[in-house]
C-alpha positions as CSV (number, residue, x, y, z in Angstrom):
1,M,-10.0,49.3,72.0
2,H,-11.7,52.1,70.1
3,L,-11.2,52.9,66.4
4,Y,-12.3,56.5,67.1
5,A,-11.9,58.1,70.5
6,P,-14.6,60.4,71.8
7,V,-14.1,64.1,71.0
8,S,-15.6,67.3,72.4
9,A,-18.6,68.9,70.7
10,R,-16.6,72.0,69.9
11,Y,-13.8,70.0,68.3
12,R,-16.3,67.8,66.4
13,R,-18.0,70.9,64.9
14,R,-14.6,72.2,63.7
15,V,-13.7,68.8,62.2
16,I,-17.1,68.6,60.4
17,A,-16.8,72.0,58.9
18,R,-13.2,71.4,57.8
19,S,-13.8,67.9,56.4
20,S,-17.0,69.0,54.6
21,A,-15.0,71.8,52.8
22,L,-12.1,69.4,52.0
23,F,-14.5,66.8,50.7
24,L,-16.2,69.2,48.4
25,V,-12.9,70.5,47.1
26,A,-11.5,67.1,46.5
27,L,-14.6,65.9,44.7
28,G,-15.4,69.1,42.8
29,A,-13.2,68.2,39.9
30,C,-15.3,65.1,39.2
31,A,-18.2,66.8,37.5
32,S,-20.8,64.8,35.5
33,P,-23.4,65.6,32.9
34,A,-26.9,66.6,34.0
35,P,-29.0,63.5,35.2
36,R,-31.2,61.7,32.7
37,T,-34.7,60.6,33.6
38,L,-35.2,56.9,33.3
39,Q,-38.4,56.2,31.4
40,S,-40.6,53.4,32.6
41,P,-40.4,50.4,30.2
42,D,-43.6,48.2,29.2
43,A,-18.3,30.3,70.4
44,A,-16.3,33.3,70.5
45,P,-14.3,35.6,72.9
46,D,-16.2,38.5,74.4
47,I,-15.4,42.1,73.6
48,T,-16.3,44.0,76.7
49,D,-15.5,47.5,75.4
50,A,-18.2,47.3,72.8
51,S,-20.9,47.8,75.3
52,D,-20.5,51.6,75.2
53,A,-21.7,51.9,71.6
54,R,-24.8,53.9,71.0
55,A,-27.4,51.2,70.8
56,D,-29.8,53.5,69.0
57,A,-27.3,54.8,66.5
58,P,-28.7,55.1,63.0
59,V,-27.2,53.3,60.0
60,F,-25.9,56.7,58.8
61,D,-24.9,59.5,61.2
62,V,-24.1,62.8,59.6
63,Q,-21.8,64.2,62.2
64,R,-19.9,61.0,62.8
65,D,-19.5,59.9,59.2
66,V,-18.6,63.4,57.8
67,A,-16.0,63.6,60.5
68,R,-14.7,60.2,59.5
69,F,-14.2,61.3,55.9
70,D,-11.7,63.9,56.9
71,D,-8.7,61.6,56.3
72,A,-10.0,60.1,53.1
73,P,-8.0,60.7,49.9
74,P,-9.7,62.2,46.9
75,S,-12.1,60.1,44.9
76,H,-11.3,58.2,41.7
77,C,-13.9,58.4,38.9
78,T,-12.5,55.9,36.4
79,P,-14.2,52.5,36.5
80,G,-11.8,49.8,37.5
81,A,-9.0,52.3,38.5
82,S,-6.1,51.0,40.5
83,H,-7.1,47.3,40.6
84,D,-3.6,45.8,40.1
85,A,-2.9,45.1,43.7
86,G,-3.9,41.4,43.5
87,P,-6.6,38.9,42.5
88,I,-10.2,40.1,42.3
89,L,-12.6,38.6,44.9
90,H,-15.1,36.1,43.6
91,A,-18.3,35.5,45.5
92,R,-21.8,33.9,45.4
93,A,-23.7,36.6,47.3
94,L,-23.1,40.0,48.8
95,S,-24.4,42.2,51.7
96,A,-23.4,45.7,52.7
97,G,-23.8,47.1,56.2
98,R,-23.3,50.6,57.5
99,D,-19.5,50.7,56.9
100,H,-18.6,47.1,56.2
101,T,-19.3,44.6,53.5
102,C,-19.5,40.8,53.5
103,A,-19.4,38.2,50.7
104,L,-20.5,34.5,50.6
105,L,-17.7,32.5,49.0
106,A,-18.0,29.4,46.8
107,D,-16.8,27.0,49.5
108,G,-19.4,28.2,52.1
109,A,-17.0,30.5,53.9
110,V,-17.7,34.2,54.4
111,A,-15.3,37.1,53.9
112,C,-15.8,40.6,55.2
113,W,-14.0,44.0,55.0
114,G,-14.4,47.6,56.2
115,D,-15.1,48.9,59.6
116,N,-14.4,46.5,62.5
117,A,-14.7,48.7,65.6
118,R,-17.4,46.4,66.9
119,A,-15.9,43.2,65.6
120,Q,-18.5,43.1,62.7
121,L,-15.9,41.5,60.4
122,G,-15.7,38.4,62.6
123,D,-12.0,37.8,62.2
124,G,-11.3,37.8,66.0
125,T,-9.9,41.4,66.0
126,L,-11.1,45.0,66.1
127,L,-9.0,46.1,63.2
128,P,-10.5,47.7,60.1
129,R,-9.7,45.9,56.9
130,A,-9.4,47.4,53.4
131,R,-9.3,43.9,51.9
132,A,-11.4,40.8,52.4
133,V,-10.6,38.6,55.5
134,R,-12.3,35.3,56.3
135,V,-14.7,35.1,59.1
136,A,-13.2,32.9,61.8
137,G,-14.4,29.3,62.0
138,L,-17.5,29.8,59.8
139,A,-18.4,27.1,57.3
140,A,-21.3,25.8,55.3
141,A,-23.0,29.2,55.0
142,V,-25.6,29.8,52.3
143,D,-26.2,33.5,52.9
144,V,-24.8,36.4,54.8
145,R,-26.3,39.7,56.0
146,A,-24.5,42.8,57.2
147,G,-26.2,45.3,59.5
148,G,-25.2,48.4,61.4
149,D,-22.3,47.0,63.5
150,H,-23.2,43.3,63.4
151,T,-23.3,40.5,60.8
152,C,-25.2,37.2,60.6
153,A,-24.9,34.1,58.4
154,L,-27.4,31.4,57.5
155,H,-26.1,27.9,57.4
156,A,-27.1,25.0,55.1
157,D,-28.7,23.2,58.1
158,G,-31.0,26.2,58.8
159,A,-29.0,27.5,61.8
160,V,-27.9,31.1,62.1
161,S,-24.6,32.5,63.4
162,C,-24.0,36.1,64.3
163,W,-21.0,38.3,65.4
164,G,-20.2,41.9,66.2
165,D,-22.0,44.4,68.4
166,N,-24.5,42.9,70.8
167,A,-25.5,45.8,73.1
168,R,-29.2,45.3,72.3
169,G,-29.1,41.5,72.0
170,Q,-28.9,41.6,68.2
171,L,-26.7,38.5,68.0
172,G,-29.5,36.4,69.5
173,D,-27.3,34.3,71.8
174,G,-29.1,35.2,75.0
175,T,-26.5,37.7,76.0
176,T,-25.6,41.3,75.3
177,L,-21.9,40.6,75.0
178,A,-20.2,41.6,71.7
179,R,-18.5,38.8,69.8
180,S,-15.4,38.9,67.6
181,A,-16.2,35.5,66.0
182,P,-19.5,33.8,65.1
183,V,-21.9,32.5,67.8
184,R,-25.0,30.5,67.1
185,V,-28.4,32.1,67.6
186,A,-30.4,30.3,70.3
187,N,-33.0,27.7,69.3
188,L,-33.0,28.3,65.6
189,T,-32.6,25.3,63.3
190,D,-35.1,25.7,60.5
191,V,-34.4,29.2,59.0
192,T,-34.9,29.8,55.3
193,A,-34.2,33.5,55.1
194,L,-32.5,36.2,57.1
195,A,-32.4,40.0,57.4
196,V,-30.4,42.4,59.5
197,G,-31.1,46.0,60.6
198,A,-29.1,48.5,62.5
199,S,-29.4,46.7,65.8
200,H,-32.0,44.1,65.3
201,T,-32.3,40.8,63.3
202,C,-35.1,38.7,62.0
203,A,-35.4,35.3,60.4
204,L,-38.0,33.5,58.4
205,R,-38.6,29.9,59.6
206,R,-39.7,27.0,57.5
207,G,-43.5,27.3,57.1
208,G,-43.5,31.1,57.1
209,A,-43.2,31.9,60.8
210,L,-41.3,35.1,61.6
211,V,-38.9,35.5,64.6
212,C,-37.0,38.7,65.6
213,W,-34.5,39.7,68.2
214,G,-32.4,42.7,69.4
215,D,-33.3,46.3,69.6
216,N,-37.0,47.0,70.1
217,A,-37.1,50.6,71.2
218,S,-39.5,51.5,68.4
219,G,-41.4,48.2,68.2
220,Q,-39.3,46.9,65.4
221,L,-39.5,43.3,66.7
222,G,-43.2,43.4,66.2
223,D,-44.1,41.5,69.4
224,G,-46.3,44.3,70.8
225,T,-43.7,45.6,73.2
226,T,-40.7,47.9,73.3
227,L,-38.6,45.4,75.2
228,D,-35.2,44.4,73.7
229,R,-34.9,40.6,73.2
230,S,-31.5,38.7,73.3
231,A,-33.1,35.6,71.8
232,P,-35.6,35.0,69.0
233,T,-39.2,36.0,69.7
234,T,-42.2,35.2,67.5
235,V,-44.0,37.8,65.5
236,L,-47.7,37.2,64.9
237,T,-48.7,37.8,61.3
238,P,-52.1,37.1,59.7
239,R,-50.6,34.8,57.1
240,P,-47.2,33.0,56.5
241,V,-44.4,35.3,55.6
242,A,-42.7,34.9,52.2
243,A,-40.1,37.7,52.3
244,L,-38.7,40.2,54.7
245,A,-36.5,43.4,54.9
246,L,-35.1,45.4,57.8
247,G,-34.3,49.1,58.0
248,A,-32.5,50.9,60.7
249,A,-35.4,50.6,63.2
250,H,-38.3,49.2,61.2
251,T,-39.2,45.8,59.7
252,C,-41.3,44.9,56.7
253,V,-42.6,41.6,55.4
254,A,-44.4,40.3,52.4
255,L,-47.1,37.7,53.2
256,D,-47.7,34.6,51.0
257,D,-50.8,36.3,49.4
258,G,-48.7,39.3,48.2
259,A,-49.8,41.7,50.9
260,A,-47.2,43.7,52.9
261,R,-47.0,44.4,56.6
262,C,-44.5,46.7,58.4
263,F,-43.8,47.7,62.1
264,G,-41.4,49.8,64.1
265,L,-40.2,53.4,63.7
266,N,-42.3,55.5,61.4
267,P,-41.7,59.3,61.6
268,H,-40.9,59.4,57.9
269,G,-43.7,57.1,56.7
270,Q,-41.4,54.1,56.3
271,L,-44.2,51.8,57.3
272,G,-46.3,52.8,54.4
273,D,-49.6,53.0,56.4
274,C,-50.3,56.7,55.6
275,T,-49.3,57.8,59.2
276,A,-46.2,58.9,61.0
277,L,-47.0,56.7,64.1
278,D,-44.6,54.0,65.3
279,Q,-46.2,50.6,65.4
280,R,-45.3,47.7,67.8
281,A,-47.1,45.1,65.7
282,P,-47.5,44.5,62.0
283,V,-49.8,47.0,60.1
284,A,-50.9,46.8,56.5
285,V,-48.9,48.7,53.9
286,R,-51.5,50.9,52.1
287,S,-52.5,50.1,48.5
288,L,-49.9,47.6,47.7
289,T,-50.5,44.0,46.4
290,A,-48.7,41.2,44.7
291,V,-45.4,42.0,46.6
292,R,-42.6,39.5,45.8
293,A,-39.6,41.2,47.4
294,L,-38.7,44.0,49.8
295,T,-35.7,46.1,50.7
296,A,-35.4,48.7,53.4
297,G,-33.0,51.7,53.9
298,E,-32.5,53.6,57.1
299,R,-35.8,55.4,56.8
300,H,-37.4,54.3,53.6
301,T,-38.7,51.0,52.1
302,C,-39.2,49.6,48.6
303,A,-41.1,46.7,47.2
304,R,-41.0,44.7,43.9
305,T,-44.3,43.5,42.7
306,A,-45.1,40.5,40.5
307,D,-44.8,42.6,37.3
308,D,-41.3,43.7,38.4
309,A,-42.5,47.2,39.1
310,L,-40.7,49.0,42.0
311,W,-42.6,50.9,44.7
312,C,-41.0,53.0,47.4
313,W,-42.1,55.0,50.4
314,G,-40.8,56.8,53.5
315,D,-38.0,59.4,53.8
316,N,-37.2,61.2,50.6
317,G,-34.9,63.9,51.9
318,F,-32.2,62.8,49.4
319,G,-34.5,61.5,46.7
320,Q,-34.1,57.9,47.9
321,S,-37.8,57.1,47.5
322,G,-37.7,58.5,43.9
323,L,-40.2,60.4,41.8
324,A,-43.9,59.9,42.4
325,A,-47.1,61.6,41.5
326,E,-48.8,63.6,44.2
327,S,-51.7,61.6,45.5
328,G,-53.4,60.9,48.9
329,C,-50.8,61.0,51.7
330,R,-47.8,61.0,49.4
331,G,-45.5,63.9,49.0
332,A,-45.4,66.2,46.0
333,N,-43.7,65.0,42.8
334,G,-40.0,65.7,42.7
335,T,-39.7,67.1,46.2
336,T,-38.0,65.9,49.4
337,A,-41.4,65.4,51.1
338,A,-41.7,62.0,52.7
339,Q,-43.9,59.4,51.0
340,Y,-46.3,58.0,53.6
341,E,-47.7,55.4,51.3
342,P,-46.2,53.4,48.4
343,A,-45.4,55.3,45.2
344,L,-44.7,53.7,41.8
345,T,-41.2,54.6,40.6
346,P,-40.4,54.8,36.8
347,L,-38.1,51.8,37.1
348,H,-38.8,48.1,36.5
349,G,-36.2,45.6,37.6
350,T,-35.5,42.1,38.9
351,E,-33.2,43.0,41.8
352,F,-32.9,46.0,44.1
353,S,-31.2,47.2,47.3
354,A,-31.8,50.2,49.6
355,G,-28.8,51.8,51.3
356,A,-29.1,54.3,54.2
357,M,-30.1,57.2,52.0
358,H,-30.0,55.8,48.4
359,T,-31.5,53.0,46.4
360,C,-30.2,50.9,43.5
361,A,-32.0,48.6,41.1
362,L,-30.9,46.0,38.5
363,R,-32.3,45.9,35.0
364,D,-30.9,43.8,32.1
365,G,-27.6,43.5,33.8
366,A,-27.2,47.3,34.3
367,V,-27.3,49.1,37.7
368,W,-29.4,52.2,38.2
369,C,-29.2,54.3,41.4
370,W,-30.9,57.3,42.9
371,G,-31.0,59.3,46.2
372,S,-28.0,60.6,48.1
373,D,-24.7,60.9,46.2
374,R,-22.7,62.8,48.8
375,Y,-20.2,60.0,49.0
376,A,-20.4,58.9,45.3
377,Q,-22.6,55.9,46.3
378,L,-24.6,56.3,43.1
379,G,-21.6,55.4,41.0
380,D,-21.9,58.2,38.4
381,C,-19.3,60.5,39.8
382,G,-21.8,63.3,39.9
383,F,-21.9,63.9,43.7
384,A,-25.4,65.3,43.4
385,D,-28.5,63.9,45.1
386,R,-31.0,62.5,42.5
387,F,-34.7,61.7,42.4
388,E,-34.2,60.2,39.0
389,A,-32.5,56.9,38.4
390,R,-29.2,57.1,36.6
391,A,-27.1,54.2,35.2
392,V,-23.8,53.3,36.8
393,E,-21.3,53.7,34.0
394,G,-18.8,51.0,33.1
395,L,-20.7,48.2,34.9
396,T,-22.5,45.5,33.0
397,S,-23.6,41.8,33.4
398,V,-24.5,42.4,37.1
399,R,-26.7,39.8,38.8
400,A,-26.9,41.1,42.4
401,L,-26.7,44.3,44.4
402,A,-25.8,45.4,47.9
403,A,-26.3,49.0,49.0
404,G,-24.7,50.1,52.3
405,G,-24.6,53.1,54.5
406,R,-22.6,55.3,52.0
407,H,-21.3,52.7,49.5
408,T,-22.7,50.2,47.0
409,C,-21.4,46.9,45.7
410,A,-22.4,44.7,42.8
411,L,-21.9,41.0,41.9
412,R,-21.3,40.3,38.2
413,D,-22.1,37.2,36.3
414,D,-18.5,36.2,36.5
415,D,-18.8,36.2,40.3
416,T,-16.4,39.3,40.6
417,V,-17.3,41.9,43.2
418,W,-17.3,45.6,42.3
419,C,-17.8,48.5,44.8
420,W,-18.0,52.3,44.8
421,G,-18.7,55.2,47.2
422,A,-17.2,56.0,50.7
423,N,-14.0,54.0,51.5
424,E,-12.3,55.7,54.5
425,L,-12.7,52.5,56.5
426,G,-11.9,50.1,53.6
427,Q,-15.6,49.3,52.9
428,L,-14.9,48.9,49.2
429,G,-12.4,46.1,49.7
430,D,-9.9,47.4,47.1
431,D,-7.0,47.5,49.6
432,T,-7.1,51.3,49.7
433,R,-8.9,54.1,51.6
434,V,-9.6,56.0,48.4
435,A,-13.3,56.9,47.8
436,R,-14.5,55.8,44.4
437,G,-17.0,57.6,42.2
438,A,-17.0,54.7,39.8
439,P,-16.9,50.9,40.3
440,A,-13.6,49.3,41.4
441,P,-13.1,45.6,42.0
442,A,-12.8,44.2,45.5
443,L,-9.6,42.2,46.1
444,D,-9.2,38.7,47.5
C-alpha cells in the first residue's frame, strides 16, 4: 500500500501553494528575537509495492514535503509542551532519517517512529507511527543508523542488519526487495562502524577497510563505477579508515592519519575538493587535517578536528554550512554561495550532526543549530534560516544529537529523548502530529 497516492502536477502545485500559506500563517505567531552570533571560544517478508519509489529521491524534497505538511497542526513553541501522554522514551543512542527516527535501547533492541511508507520502521507493517515501536526480531544491537527510507543496525558480533526500501540494493542482502523486518547484510561479520545515506550504506570493517553498497548513480560507493551494488563492495583508500559519514548521494571518510577523502555527487562542493565534479573514487578534501569525526547532510559536509573545531563545506543555500571568510574557492562570508572547500565555523564542540539542510552541534551540554528553520528544526521557534549558530532553548545536559530531514533529536544525560521540528508523520515520537518549535520528549 501507499501512504501517499500519486497526484497530478496541477493538483500538487495548488496543494503546495495552499499548504505553504497555511504553514506560514500557523507559525507566524511564534516570533523570536533576532539571532545572536556565537563567538568562537579558545529474514523478513518482501514488500513488492516499494519498488516504485524514486530511487534517486533526495533526503528532502521541497514539493513532496511541503505538500505533506498541509495536514499538520500548528507548531508548539513551549519546551516540553504536552508530554503527559505516557512515559518518556529512554535510549542509549539516536539516529534521524529523512522522516523517521530510531533509538538504540538499553537491552540491545531498537525502537523507531515516524514515516513507514517503505517499511523503514521495521515493525512488519507500512503504517506510520507517532510513538516508538520495537523493530521486529532485532536483538544485541550496539548502534542504529536511519537513512532516507531504510535503516540499519550494527550487532555486537560485528554483523549488520537492514530493513526498509531496497530499490537500489541499499539493504545489502543481495536483492532489491524491500523488507519490513531486518535482514542480514551479506558476508559482513567484522564491522566496527556504520553509516547510512539516502539510498546507500557503508560500513567500516575491523582494520579500517571500507565497504559500501546500494545506490551508485553518482559514484557514492567509491568503487570507480556508477553501478548499483546489492551486496558490500570494497572501497580502495590510501590508508585505513577511522571514521565515515554519508550524505544523500556522497560519502566522506577520515583516514587514520587525520586526512579526509570524499566521493560521489558534488555539484554544491560537498566533496570539499574545490570543484563541482562528481567523483567515483575517493579524492582529498582540500586544506583539512587532524580530522576526528564527520557528518554529512543532503548536500553539505562537516568535520570535527582534533582541537574540537568545526569545519563545513558544500551547499549553503539555507546557511547550513555556516559563516566563513571568503578565501580561495569558498563562497562569500554570510551568503548562500556554496563552500567548495572546508571553512572554519565559529563553533567548537564535541558532538555534531548534519540534517538535510541544517546542522547542529553540542557544546557543554547545550545544543546550537543553524541553517534551514522552515520546519522549526533549529529549535528556537524562530522559523528563519540562519548562518549563525543559536542555542536551542530549554535543553541542557545533552550528550548526543541526531539531525534528520526536517527535524532534530537530542539524547540527554538521563537517557531521555527530546525532539523538535516537522512532525506530520510522527517523526518526533511524542504521540502527536503537531510540529514543535521547541524540544518535546519522545514517548515510550
